[in-house]
C-alpha positions in Angstrom: 95.7 115.8 -0.1 95.3 113.3 2.8 92.2 112.5 4.8 92.2 112.7 8.6 89.7 111.9 11.2 88.9 114.4 13.9 87.2 113.6 17.0 84.9 116.5 18.4 82.9 117.0 21.4 79.1 117.0 21.2 77.9 119.9 19.3 81.3 121.2 18.0 80.7 119.8 14.6 77.5 121.9 14.1 79.1 124.9 15.6 82.2 124.7 13.4 80.0 124.1 10.4 77.9 127.0 11.0 80.9 129.2 11.4 82.4 127.8 8.3 79.3 128.6 6.4 79.2 132.2 7.7 82.7 132.6 6.3 81.8 130.9 3.0 83.9 127.8 3.6 83.4 124.1 3.9 84.0 122.7 7.3 87.1 121.0 5.9 88.5 124.2 4.6 87.6 126.1 7.7 89.4 123.5 9.9 92.4 123.5 7.7 92.7 127.4 7.8 92.2 127.3 11.4 95.2 125.0 11.9 97.2 127.0 9.4 96.5 130.2 11.4 97.4 128.4 14.6 100.8 127.4 13.1 101.5 130.9 11.8 100.7 132.4 15.4 103.2 130.3 17.1 106.8 130.0 16.0 108.0 126.5 15.8 110.5 125.2 18.3 113.2 122.9 17.2 114.0 119.8 19.3 117.6 119.4 18.7 118.7 117.5 21.8 117.4 114.7 23.9 116.7 117.0 26.7 114.6 119.2 24.4 112.6 116.0 23.3 112.1 114.9 27.1 111.0 118.4 28.0 108.7 118.5 25.2 106.9 115.2 26.1 106.9 116.2 29.7 104.9 119.4 28.8 102.6 117.5 26.5 101.9 115.0 29.3 101.2 117.7 31.9 98.8 119.6 29.4 96.9 116.6 28.0 94.2 114.9 30.0 92.7 111.5 29.5 94.2 108.9 27.3 94.8 108.3 23.6 92.5 105.5 22.5 94.3 102.4 21.2 94.3 101.4 17.7 91.4 98.9 18.1 89.2 101.7 19.5 90.0 103.7 16.4 89.0 100.8 14.2 85.7 100.4 16.0 84.9 103.9 15.5 85.6 103.8 11.8 83.6 100.5 11.4 80.7 102.2 13.1 80.7 105.1 11.0 81.0 103.0 7.9 77.9 100.9 9.0 75.8 103.9 9.9 76.4 105.2 6.3 74.8 102.0 4.8 71.3 100.6 4.5 72.4 97.2 5.6 70.8 95.4 2.6 
């Protein structure tokens, strides 16, 4: 198993957790199952040419809004998360 960090909008974590609880699952298991179901519902598409790859990234760029945080921003989030879980003593 590998651990991943997922950024959620305000309130999403609690809504997801409540739904997971209703289904008798942990939040982690519920999210994993949701991802697996999503993969099964859409057949994978092979990127076998340079054009396929360029088309893929063009579609992603058109679909995604905002920007991906830089690594330093990710580290700051991780550090704040670690600090919030300690007493500071």
